[in-house]
BALUMPA-386918 format. One record per residue (C-alpha): residue number from 0; x, y, z; chain. Coordinates in steps of 0.25 Angstrom, whole numbers, plus 5000, padded with zeros to 4 digits. Example, Ala and Ser with C-alpha at 12.3 -4.5 7.8 and 13.67 -1.06 7.14 Angstrom:
residues 2
(site 0,(5049,4982,5031),A)
(site 1,(5055,4996,5029),A)
END
This chain:
residues 342
(site 0,(5029,5142,4902),A)
(site 1,(5037,5132,4910),A)
(site 2,(5029,5121,4917),A)
(site 3,(5033,5109,4925),A)
(site 4,(5026,5095,4923),A)
(site 5,(5026,5082,4930),A)
(site 6,(5028,5072,4919),A)
(site 7,(5027,5059,4927),A)
(site 8,(5039,5050,4930),A)
(site 9,(5044,5059,4941),A)
(site 10,(5047,5070,4931),A)
(site 11,(5044,5085,4930),A)
(site 12,(5046,5092,4917),A)
(site 13,(5046,5107,4913),A)
(site 14,(5042,5113,4900),A)
(site 15,(5036,5124,4893),A)
(site 16,(5021,5125,4892),A)
(site 17,(5011,5136,4888),A)
(site 18,(5004,5143,4899),A)
(site 19,(4989,5144,4897),A)
(site 20,(4981,5157,4901),A)
(site 21,(4973,5156,4914),A)
(site 22,(4958,5152,4912),A)
(site 23,(4946,5158,4917),A)
(site 24,(4947,5159,4933),A)
(site 25,(4962,5155,4932),A)
(site 26,(4974,5162,4936),A)
(site 27,(4988,5160,4929),A)
(site 28,(4999,5160,4939),A)
(site 29,(5014,5162,4936),A)
(site 30,(5019,5151,4946),A)
(site 31,(5031,5156,4954),A)
(site 32,(5035,5144,4963),A)
(site 33,(5030,5130,4964),A)
(site 34,(5034,5121,4976),A)
(site 35,(5036,5106,4974),A)
(site 36,(5028,5098,4984),A)
(site 37,(5027,5084,4988),A)
(site 38,(5014,5082,4980),A)
(site 39,(5022,5086,4968),A)
(site 40,(5032,5075,4971),A)
(site 41,(5021,5065,4972),A)
(site 42,(5017,5069,4958),A)
(site 43,(5031,5068,4953),A)
(site 44,(5033,5054,4959),A)
(site 45,(5020,5050,4952),A)
(site 46,(5011,5048,4964),A)
(site 47,(5001,5057,4958),A)
(site 48,(5001,5053,4944),A)
(site 49,(4986,5049,4945),A)
(site 50,(4983,5063,4947),A)
(site 51,(4994,5070,4939),A)
(site 52,(4993,5069,4924),A)
(site 53,(5007,5071,4917),A)
(site 54,(5013,5080,4913),A)
(site 55,(5007,5089,4924),A)
(site 56,(5011,5103,4929),A)
(site 57,(5011,5101,4944),A)
(site 58,(5014,5110,4956),A)
(site 59,(5005,5117,4966),A)
(site 60,(5014,5124,4977),A)
(site 61,(5016,5137,4970),A)
(site 62,(5016,5152,4970),A)
(site 63,(5015,5162,4958),A)
(site 64,(5008,5175,4953),A)
(site 65,(4996,5177,4945),A)
(site 66,(5000,5178,4930),A)
(site 67,(4986,5179,4923),A)
(site 68,(4971,5179,4926),A)
(site 69,(4961,5170,4920),A)
(site 70,(4947,5176,4916),A)
(site 71,(4938,5179,4928),A)
(site 72,(4950,5180,4938),A)
(site 73,(4949,5193,4945),A)
(site 74,(4954,5191,4959),A)
(site 75,(4969,5189,4955),A)
(site 76,(4979,5198,4948),A)
(site 77,(4991,5195,4940),A)
(site 78,(5003,5195,4949),A)
(site 79,(4996,5190,4961),A)
(site 80,(5005,5180,4969),A)
(site 81,(4997,5167,4971),A)
(site 82,(4998,5153,4975),A)
(site 83,(4988,5142,4972),A)
(site 84,(4979,5133,4981),A)
(site 85,(4980,5121,4970),A)
(site 86,(4966,5115,4974),A)
(site 87,(4954,5114,4964),A)
(site 88,(4942,5107,4969),A)
(site 89,(4929,5104,4963),A)
(site 90,(4920,5109,4974),A)
(site 91,(4910,5098,4972),A)
(site 92,(4916,5086,4978),A)
(site 93,(4912,5081,4992),A)
(site 94,(4925,5087,4998),A)
(site 95,(4922,5100,4992),A)
(site 96,(4908,5101,4996),A)
(site 97,(4912,5098,5010),A)
(site 98,(4922,5110,5010),A)
(site 99,(4935,5102,5008),A)
(site 100,(4937,5107,4994),A)
(site 101,(4953,5106,4996),A)
(site 102,(4952,5091,4996),A)
(site 103,(4941,5091,4985),A)
(site 104,(4939,5076,4980),A)
(site 105,(4942,5081,4966),A)
(site 106,(4953,5091,4969),A)
(site 107,(4962,5097,4959),A)
(site 108,(4975,5099,4965),A)
(site 109,(4981,5109,4956),A)
(site 110,(4995,5105,4952),A)
(site 111,(4992,5091,4954),A)
(site 112,(4979,5088,4947),A)
(site 113,(4980,5100,4938),A)
(site 114,(4992,5109,4933),A)
(site 115,(5000,5115,4943),A)
(site 116,(5010,5126,4946),A)
(site 117,(5023,5121,4940),A)
(site 118,(5021,5130,4928),A)
(site 119,(5024,5145,4924),A)
(site 120,(5009,5149,4923),A)
(site 121,(4999,5141,4930),A)
(site 122,(4984,5143,4929),A)
(site 123,(4975,5140,4941),A)
(site 124,(4961,5144,4945),A)
(site 125,(4961,5157,4952),A)
(site 126,(4954,5151,4964),A)
(site 127,(4966,5143,4967),A)
(site 128,(4975,5156,4969),A)
(site 129,(4980,5160,4983),A)
(site 130,(4985,5174,4984),A)
(site 131,(4999,5176,4990),A)
(site 132,(5003,5189,4998),A)
(site 133,(5014,5197,4991),A)
(site 134,(5023,5195,5003),A)
(site 135,(5024,5180,5001),A)
(site 136,(5035,5176,4991),A)
(site 137,(5030,5167,4979),A)
(site 138,(5042,5157,4983),A)
(site 139,(5036,5155,4997),A)
(site 140,(5022,5156,4992),A)
(site 141,(5025,5143,4984),A)
(site 142,(5024,5136,4998),A)
(site 143,(5009,5141,5000),A)
(site 144,(5003,5128,4995),A)
(site 145,(5011,5118,5004),A)
(site 146,(5010,5128,5016),A)
(site 147,(4995,5127,5014),A)
(site 148,(4996,5112,5014),A)
(site 149,(5003,5113,5028),A)
(site 150,(4992,5123,5033),A)
(site 151,(4981,5114,5029),A)
(site 152,(4988,5102,5036),A)
(site 153,(4990,5110,5049),A)
(site 154,(4976,5115,5048),A)
(site 155,(4971,5101,5045),A)
(site 156,(4978,5096,5058),A)
(site 157,(4971,5107,5066),A)
(site 158,(4985,5110,5073),A)
(site 159,(4983,5120,5084),A)
(site 160,(4993,5129,5090),A)
(site 161,(5002,5122,5100),A)
(site 162,(5000,5108,5094),A)
(site 163,(5011,5098,5090),A)
(site 164,(5012,5093,5076),A)
(site 165,(5021,5083,5070),A)
(site 166,(5024,5084,5055),A)
(site 167,(5030,5072,5048),A)
(site 168,(5038,5076,5036),A)
(site 169,(5047,5088,5035),A)
(site 170,(5045,5091,5020),A)
(site 171,(5039,5104,5015),A)
(site 172,(5024,5101,5019),A)
(site 173,(5029,5096,5033),A)
(site 174,(5037,5108,5035),A)
(site 175,(5025,5117,5031),A)
(site 176,(5016,5109,5040),A)
(site 177,(5026,5111,5052),A)
(site 178,(5027,5126,5048),A)
(site 179,(5012,5128,5047),A)
(site 180,(5009,5120,5060),A)
(site 181,(5020,5129,5067),A)
(site 182,(5014,5142,5062),A)
(site 183,(5000,5137,5067),A)
(site 184,(5006,5135,5081),A)
(site 185,(5009,5120,5081),A)
(site 186,(5022,5113,5087),A)
(site 187,(5028,5105,5076),A)
(site 188,(5038,5093,5074),A)
(site 189,(5042,5088,5060),A)
(site 190,(5047,5074,5057),A)
(site 191,(5055,5072,5045),A)
(site 192,(5064,5061,5040),A)
(site 193,(5074,5069,5031),A)
(site 194,(5085,5076,5038),A)
(site 195,(5086,5087,5028),A)
(site 196,(5071,5090,5030),A)
(site 197,(5073,5089,5045),A)
(site 198,(5083,5100,5045),A)
(site 199,(5074,5109,5036),A)
(site 200,(5063,5107,5046),A)
(site 201,(5072,5110,5058),A)
(site 202,(5077,5122,5051),A)
(site 203,(5063,5127,5051),A)
(site 204,(5062,5127,5067),A)
(site 205,(5054,5114,5067),A)
(site 206,(5056,5102,5075),A)
(site 207,(5059,5090,5066),A)
(site 208,(5061,5075,5069),A)
(site 209,(5068,5064,5062),A)
(site 210,(5058,5052,5061),A)
(site 211,(5070,5043,5064),A)
(site 212,(5069,5048,5078),A)
(site 213,(5058,5044,5088),A)
(site 214,(5049,5055,5083),A)
(site 215,(5037,5050,5090),A)
(site 216,(5044,5051,5104),A)
(site 217,(5048,5065,5100),A)
(site 218,(5034,5069,5097),A)
(site 219,(5029,5062,5110),A)
(site 220,(5039,5070,5118),A)
(site 221,(5036,5083,5110),A)
(site 222,(5021,5082,5113),A)
(site 223,(5022,5077,5128),A)
(site 224,(5018,5063,5124),A)
(site 225,(5005,5067,5117),A)
(site 226,(5009,5067,5102),A)
(site 227,(5007,5078,5091),A)
(site 228,(4994,5085,5089),A)
(site 229,(4996,5084,5074),A)
(site 230,(5005,5075,5065),A)
(site 231,(5007,5079,5050),A)
(site 232,(5011,5068,5041),A)
(site 233,(5018,5074,5030),A)
(site 234,(5029,5065,5026),A)
(site 235,(5021,5055,5017),A)
(site 236,(5029,5043,5023),A)
(site 237,(5022,5030,5027),A)
(site 238,(5030,5029,5040),A)
(site 239,(5027,5043,5044),A)
(site 240,(5012,5041,5042),A)
(site 241,(5012,5028,5050),A)
(site 242,(5020,5035,5062),A)
(site 243,(5013,5049,5061),A)
(site 244,(5002,5045,5071),A)
(site 245,(5012,5042,5082),A)
(site 246,(5015,5057,5083),A)
(site 247,(5001,5061,5086),A)
(site 248,(4994,5064,5099),A)
(site 249,(4981,5058,5103),A)
(site 250,(4970,5064,5094),A)
(site 251,(4981,5070,5086),A)
(site 252,(4981,5073,5071),A)
(site 253,(4989,5066,5060),A)
(site 254,(4988,5074,5047),A)
(site 255,(4992,5067,5034),A)
(site 256,(4998,5077,5025),A)
(site 257,(5008,5069,5016),A)
(site 258,(5003,5063,5002),A)
(site 259,(5004,5048,5004),A)
(site 260,(5004,5041,4990),A)
(site 261,(5000,5028,4996),A)
(site 262,(4992,5024,5009),A)
(site 263,(5000,5024,5022),A)
(site 264,(4999,5016,5035),A)
(site 265,(4993,5024,5047),A)
(site 266,(4993,5020,5061),A)
(site 267,(4978,5020,5064),A)
(site 268,(4980,5013,5077),A)
(site 269,(4987,5026,5082),A)
(site 270,(4976,5035,5075),A)
(site 271,(4966,5027,5083),A)
(site 272,(4974,5026,5096),A)
(site 273,(4976,5041,5097),A)
(site 274,(4964,5046,5090),A)
(site 275,(4972,5053,5079),A)
(site 276,(4966,5061,5068),A)
(site 277,(4971,5058,5054),A)
(site 278,(4970,5069,5044),A)
(site 279,(4974,5071,5029),A)
(site 280,(4978,5085,5025),A)
(site 281,(4978,5088,5010),A)
(site 282,(4980,5101,5003),A)
(site 283,(4974,5114,5009),A)
(site 284,(4963,5124,5009),A)
(site 285,(4963,5139,5005),A)
(site 286,(4965,5144,5019),A)
(site 287,(4977,5135,5020),A)
(site 288,(4983,5142,5008),A)
(site 289,(4980,5156,5014),A)
(site 290,(4987,5152,5027),A)
(site 291,(4999,5146,5020),A)
(site 292,(5001,5159,5012),A)
(site 293,(5000,5167,5026),A)
(site 294,(5010,5157,5032),A)
(site 295,(5020,5159,5021),A)
(site 296,(5019,5174,5020),A)
(site 297,(5021,5175,5035),A)
(site 298,(5034,5166,5035),A)
(site 299,(5028,5155,5043),A)
(site 300,(5032,5145,5033),A)
(site 301,(5047,5142,5031),A)
(site 302,(5046,5144,5016),A)
(site 303,(5061,5146,5013),A)
(site 304,(5065,5135,5021),A)
(site 305,(5055,5125,5014),A)
(site 306,(5059,5130,5000),A)
(site 307,(5072,5122,4996),A)
(site 308,(5074,5128,4983),A)
(site 309,(5067,5134,4971),A)
(site 310,(5069,5128,4956),A)
(site 311,(5065,5133,4943),A)
(site 312,(5054,5126,4936),A)
(site 313,(5063,5119,4926),A)
(site 314,(5070,5112,4938),A)
(site 315,(5057,5106,4944),A)
(site 316,(5062,5091,4942),A)
(site 317,(5074,5094,4950),A)
(site 318,(5065,5100,4961),A)
(site 319,(5056,5088,4961),A)
(site 320,(5069,5079,4962),A)
(site 321,(5074,5087,4974),A)
(site 322,(5061,5086,4981),A)
(site 323,(5060,5071,4978),A)
(site 324,(5074,5069,4984),A)
(site 325,(5071,5076,4996),A)
(site 326,(5081,5087,4993),A)
(site 327,(5072,5099,4995),A)
(site 328,(5060,5104,5004),A)
(site 329,(5053,5112,4995),A)
(site 330,(5057,5116,4980),A)
(site 331,(5050,5128,4973),A)
(site 332,(5049,5129,4958),A)
(site 333,(5051,5142,4952),A)
(site 334,(5041,5141,4941),A)
(site 335,(5044,5154,4934),A)
(site 336,(5059,5151,4933),A)
(site 337,(5062,5149,4918),A)
(site 338,(5048,5153,4914),A)
(site 339,(5047,5162,4902),A)
(site 340,(5041,5176,4905),A)
(site 341,(5026,5176,4903),A)
END
């Protein structure tokens, strides 16, 4: 089978490898599509080399069908459409014992800390599978994982219907957060620097602002001088982090979503003055996945508008290059394209 590997030095390679049969308690998935995300770009750029041993098969935004069952797996059938919640926790650390297994202190994020989905056949523990309805296309289902991220972020913020939210960053996760917040009854404004992304966000019917304008004044006017109930920082930019608290109302909430490779300055004076709540939002829980599947199946998520293009596995380097250059919103990899029949 063909598999893609992160080889270090900002390089992805594609080559043949022999698939292993699924072990006891595992399921083998014929991976259909895999989305490339911001975390994958961090890996490509060497930001996570302390965690990722090269060469590494990465990838975790995926969809596919069950191809084979390992010993002891009786609740799945060959041909079932599935995605994967790529978190494996130890169940023994303090976070797990406190009921927060999704942020286990010894978390194995599958596709980063262990082999991922950019391969024709992928063996995973059966407990990681999330079933998909037959009405949801596998192409759209590759967006379940990032949609689950957005669902978790909005739930973490405790956004209520009618509340106002500012999303800083109009990339894929920012758009998904805005779409989920809107589906939950929120009123949303997106702030995005790149003009192409601003147009894409506007085409989705969302209000989008250029940070070169006086966005704080706009939010003040929009909220009647109060400020936003929730601010999501999704851009990962230092200036955005510093200015994010300026949009929040008294006792508003700032949710940090982006991965920051280094510490950032935060305006703690504003946090103190307005009694703001500062939250981190990382990964997701199982009910976030279930909600994400339902939202995509109901057409609440603009999947086609988010997917810029689909490329075969052999062209994965060009896909990473396009995303690095800001030339695409979301690129899917057709993992089965070019594979020899099983």
